[in-house]
C-alpha positions, 0 to 999 in steps of 0.5 A, a space after each residue: 664739877 672740876 675747873 675747865 681752863 683754856 690756855 687761850 683765855 686771858 685769865 688762864 695764867 692766873 687760874 693755872 697758878 691758883 690751881 698749882 698753889 691750891 692747898 690740898 693737904 689738911 694741916 691740923 696743928 699736929 706737931 706739938 702732939 707729935 713732939 709729945 708722943 716722941 718724947 714719951 716713947 723716948 723716955 718710957 719705951 714700951 710702956 708709952 707705945 702700949 698706952 698710945 696703942 690702947 688710946 688710938 687703936 683701941 687695942 690692949 697689948 702686952 710688950 710680948 704682943 707688940 710683935 706678930 709671932 711666926 705662928 700668927 703670921 702663918 695663920 693669917 697668911 693661910 687665910 689669903 685666897 689663892 688668886 690674891 696670893 698668886 697676884 702678890 707673887 707676880 707683883 713681887 717678882 716683877 718689882 724685884 726684877 726691876 729693882 735688881 737692875 737699879 743696883 749700882 756698881 763699886 768702882 776703883 781706878 788709879 789716876 795719872 798721879 798714882 793715887 788709887 780712888 774709888 767708891 763702894 756701895 753698902 746697904 743700911 744695916 736696918 730699915 723700918 717700913 710704916 704701913 697704914 692699917 685698918 681699912 686703908 692697909 695696902 699690901 702693894 705698899 709693903 712690896 714696894 718698900 720692902 723689896 727694894 730694901 732687901 734687894 739693896 742688902 738691908 740685913 734687918 727689915 722691920 715693919 709697923 702696921 696698926 691693927 685698930 680694934 685688932 683688925 688684921 689684913 692678912 694680905 699685908 702679912 703675906 706681902 711682908 712674908 713674900 718680901 722677906 720682912 724680918 719683924 712685924 709690929 702691930 703698932 702705928 701712928 707717931 709712936 711707931 715712928 718714934 719706936 723705930 727711930 729711937 728703939 724701945 725695950 722690945 723694938 730695936 732702932 733702925 737706920 732709915 724709915 720709909 712708907 706713907 702715913 697720915 699727918 701724924 706719921 708725916 710730922 713724926 718722920 720730919 721730927 726724927 729725920 737726922 736721927 734716922 733717914 727717911 724717904 720723903 714726906 708724901 702728900 695726897 695722890 695726884 695724876 695728870 693725863 695728857 690726851 690727844 683725843 684718840 683714847 676712849 673718854 671712859 678709860 681716861 675717866 677711870 684713870 683720873 678716878 683711880 687717884 681721886 678715890 684715894 683721898 678727898 685731897 687727891 688731885 686728878 688733872 686732864 690736859 687735852 687738845 680738844 675742848 669737846 673731848 675734855 667735856 666728854 671725859 668729864 661726862 664720863 667721870 660723872 657717869 662713873 661717879 654714880 656707881 664707884 664704891 668710893 664715890 663719896 671720896 672721889 667726887 669731893 676730890 674731883 669737885 674741889 681739885 680736879 681740872 680739865 685744861 685745853 691747850 693749843 698743842 702737845 708742846 704746850 701740854 708738856 710745858 704745863 706738865 713740867 710746871 705741875 711736876 705730877 706724881 703720875 703722868 699718863 701720856 695717852 697720845 699717838 707718840 708718847 715717847 716723843 712727848 715723854 722726852 719733853 716732860 722732864 719733871 714727873 715722878 713716873 710716866 706711863 706711855 700710851 693708852 694701854 698703860 694705865 697708872 694702876 698697872 704701876 701701882 701693882 705689877 708694872 715693876 717700877 716703884 709706886 712710892 713717888 714724889 708729890 706736891 711738885 717735888 718731882 722737880 727735885 726728887 725721885 721715887 723710892 728705889 734701892 738707892 734709898 737703902 744704900 750708902 756710898 763710901 769713897 775710897 782713896 789711897 796715896 802712894 809716896 809718889 802720889 802724895 809728892 805730886 799732889 800734897 803741896 797743893 793741899 798744903 797751900 789750901 790748908 794755909 789759905 784756910 788757916 787750918 795749920 794741922 791740916 797742912 802739917 799732917 801733909 808736910 810731915 809726910 812730905 818731909 820724910 819723903 824728901 829726907 
């Protein structure tokens, strides 16, 4: 049974604050283990990766077997039914078209003092994508991570996907092929992150690592940050639905369960303006939980972290949404655009009752790698920008240096950085002579 809250209740603020602060992630003490794994991979390279893969994935490999061969990829891709192949191709086309529009433009101009200024954008040279493996392997995540990287212009894209017991998901390999991935390695866990960050005899290092994973993968990404870039540390999935009571309660129930079925620690929240409607949605959830394949997971998520919140009006709903800063925000209301303008903190917003969050997970176009745990207050979902770097450009003419150089001399002296100032003074002296 989820929590039922009402903003008119005296105890609401305390209960809502507790809901926001509820710790949803398992927090095993993995950092020491991960530190050891990373150190081992840095020291012993392939040998460490092979031993750890045998230990954790029950898979004996040789160094030559770490990477899927082109023949292996082709054989697995051939197993994918036509309907699923076509669905992946449709998704890839839409994701690519969306992300192409995100590409920024270079710029250059001459300012009034005669200095030429600007910037240029360039992709990182190599990126690594982590893909969860086994039963929890998601080809959609391959597309969402790899396509923006290729659109950005990343020359080399490697992915690591564990294959516990040798089990391979052909859809993951096909998604990688469609997205233009260059290398696919059958390894996972912290050892895969270490291999991507530091390199081994068989795996060249990358510049940036993206993609979701378990607590060990998250801890490894934290530890290698600085040696390489990372996208984010993703927590359990979450969804907030704001509804005005005009959408079929069963639709809302399914939208809530679409995130609850991810993980027992996922969170599904409903904010509505009618308590009876909220109870109808909760009843619809209970009915769906009788038959959902992943009901064992979804029911725990709904019981432990779900909530139905009744508000006075949609303005109050927007204010609560901004405090939650949800990963996914569905606005099932009559004027979703007006409400969206008031919801300033959200990873992704889905407008209207005909836009279920699940469309965003697969074929909508925008990226489904989104900030969780209220981090939408200060961060954004994955985009081409995650694979780009901006380099600034500046060129002084003699006239420009004469105009602005004296100010630089003054500031250098004020900071007691003599050589800074002299490097300008030497040039100005020549001009003045």
